[in-house]
N, C-alpha and C positions, 0 to 999 in steps of 0.2 A: 485507628485501627491498630490490632496487634500486627506482629510481624507477619509481612505477607507472605503466602504459600505460592503463588505464582504470580512472574514479573512479567510484564508483557511491554515491549516498548517499540515504539518506531524507530527508525533507522536514520532518516534525512532530515536533518533540524531537530533532532531529540537526542540519539544515541552517538550521533558524530558530531564533532566539532564544525565549525563554519569552514576548516580547510578539509573536512570528510573524513577526518581520523577519529579512530576510539581513542579517548583520553585516556590514560592510565587509572585516574579515580573510576571511572565507569566500569573499564574491564575488570579492575580488581574488586570490585564491591559486587557485582553480579557473580563472578567467581565464589567470592567468600560466601554469597548467597546460596549459590549451588551445593556447595560444600556443606553448607548448614542445614541441606535438605528442601530449598525451594528450588520450583521450576523457573524456568528461564525461557523466553520466546521473543524473537524479532517478529514485529508485524509491522509489515510493510508495504507501499504501494509497488514496490520492485517485484519483477518477476522472480523466480526462484534461480534463474541464470546470473543474477546480479548480485546473489548472496555472499558467492564464493570470498569477494575482496573485505567483506567484513569478519568473515571467519576467520581468516588469515591474521585477524589482528586480535583475535581473543583465544583462550585455550579451551573453548566449549564448542559444541556442535549439537545446537539444539534445534527443535523442531520449531518451524518457523512458519508463520502465516504469510503469504506472498500475495502480489496481486490483488490487495485491499481484500483478502478475506475470500476470493475465490479459489485460491490453491492452500492445502498445506503440506508443508515440505519435510520430509525427515532428512537434514544435511548430513547426517552420520553415514546413512546408507544410500544418499542420493537416489530418493526414490518419492514420489507423489502419494501422499496417505489420502487426500483428499482433493477432488478437482470440480468445480460446477461450472459449467459453459453455457451460455448464450448459443442459441440454435441461428442458423443462418439467416432465417426469414425475419427475425426479430430484429438482427443486427442490419439486416437489406431496408426494412422500414425505416430503423431509426435514421441510418443513411441518406435516403429519400427526405424525410424530413428536415433534416439538416442542412441538404444541399438547398432546398425550397428556402429555408429562411435566410441562408447565407448568400443568397443572390444579391441580395442588398446591401451585404459586409464585408465583401472581398473571398478571396480563396479561401479554401477549407481544404484539409487533405484527411486521410483517416489509414490507421493501423491496427493491426489485432496482435495480439500476445496468444499462443497455443500453450497448453500445459506440456503435451509431450510426455516422455516418462522419465527425464533426466535432464539436468540442469546442462549435461553435456551434450545433449542433442544438437544437431547443425542449427544454428543461428537462422538461418534463411527457411527452415522449417518452422521455428518457434515464432519469428516476429517478421510479419508480411504487412508489406507498407503500399500505399498507392504512389502513383509516380510524381505527384507533386508533393507528398510527403519526403520521397527518395531525394528529391533537387534538395529539401532543406535541412535533411537530418545531417547532424555533426559527428556520425559514425557510418562505418561499411558492414558488410557483410549478411545484410537482411535480405529477405526474400522480396521481389517487388512484383505487382501484379495491377491489373486493372481493378477499380474499385469492386467490380462485381466477382471478382477472384478473391480480394482480400477477404471479403465475407461470406465466401462461397462454403467454409467450413467451420463450424462450431469451435468459438475462441472462449477465453475465460477472460478477456479484456477486449473491447474496443476502445480505440482511441480516436479522440477529435481533436485536431490541432489548427489554430490561426494563429501564427507568431505575432501579428498586428494588433491583437487583442490581448487584454489580461486575461486570465483565467475566470476571475469574478465576474468580470462581464461577458465572456461566452457563456459561463453558466446561467447568468440572469437571462440569456437571451434565448437559450437552448433547453433547458431543464423543463420548463413550464408546458413543451411541447411533447415530453416522453413520459407516457403513463407509467406510472412506477409500478405497475402489475406486469409490464413488460421488460424493464431495466431499472437500474439504480445509478444515478449520475454524480460524480465527485471530482475534486481535484486536488493533488498534491504539492505542485509548483505553481507559481504565480505568473507564470507567463504562456498564457494562450492555450493551455492543453486540459482536455476534460477526458475521464476515464470512465467509461460505462461498464458495468457489471450485469450479470443476470438479477431479475428483482429480488431484493433483500439483502443482497449479497454486500456486506462491509468487512471492515476488522473487527469487528466486534463478533460475527457470525464464526469468524475462524477463532477465534480466542475463547469464546464459549464450546466451540468444539474441542479444543485443546483442554480447558478445565475440566470438562467432562470426561475426558479421555485421561486425566491426571486422577480425577475423583476430588476434586477441589471445588468449594464452595464460592459462589459470587463473591459473597463478602471477604473473601481470603485473597482476592486479586488486586493487584495493583498495575495500573496502565499509565502509561506516557505519552505524550503526542505533542503536535504542533499544527498541524493543518487540517482543514476542512474533514479530507478521507479518515482522520483518528477520531471525531466527535462521538459517534455511535460505540465505539469501543472505550472510550471516556467515560460516558454516561451509564456504560452497563458495568464497568467493573467498581468493587467495593470502595476502591478508591482512584478516582481519574486525576491525572495530575497532567496540566497544562506548562508549558516551557514559556519562560519569559518572552521569548521572540515568537510566540505563537501569534496566530490571527486571533483576532478578538473574541469572534464567534466560538472559538475552541476555548479561550480562557473561560470564557461567560457558561459553557457546557462541562467544564471541570469543576472539580469538588475545591482542587487547591492550585495556586500557581506556583512553580519553584523558579530558581534561578534561569539563565539562558544555557543553552547549548555550548556556547563559549566556555561557560563557567561550570560544567559537568552538573548539570541540572538535576540528571537522573541520580547520580551519586549523592548529591546534596540531599536529598531525601531518603534512599536505601542505607545511606550511613545510620540514619537512626538506630536501625536493625542489625544490621551486619557489618 
């Protein structure tokens, strides 16, 4: 392709190195690209409240696709441009289904991400977990409620957790029982966590929304990723790039494979043009 006009990059395992830092090559090349007139977006499964540590490492304040496409966030203005939520009934039905399945496979816990209006909203209003999840969580400050309270309000993401299973194993167990007209199931880490969004909501939807916002054609979009929640985005982009450290399914979905995130794989490709 010619020099891309829109660059969309996943964060963890892609734009960040294994130490969870933005390496100088990645920082510098996207900065040069923006100065040359290209658009840049972070596209992540993270909620918008977890974007700030990345922004502190780059001299840009881009529009961001967060929560796997359910939220489009303006990091410069700290405001939500778009949020697609699941309703309480749909989440309640999924919880019931998952609990029935997991009676034979161990404990399962649930959490939700809510959009709010700002990344600075109180954490206990944006991230609400059940009692089992609260006991296992490696951080504090979230809201805690019974399961029916967790899913009692609309949310942009429902999280299903079983730390004794791998995410792929959990996905294979649960996804066949979730109607795609009700919700979309994916995962972004290997350790027993699924992420559920409204039907059809993926990073691709968020990136496509931004491409339309910028007036940029699909063929002029380049996207980078490493996990199954990146697949739709890579397939949609004019050039989809998987990291060398990506899941095999992601490599299979991509147009090309770059070097690993430890080797600045994003910069390795973008330096062809910028």
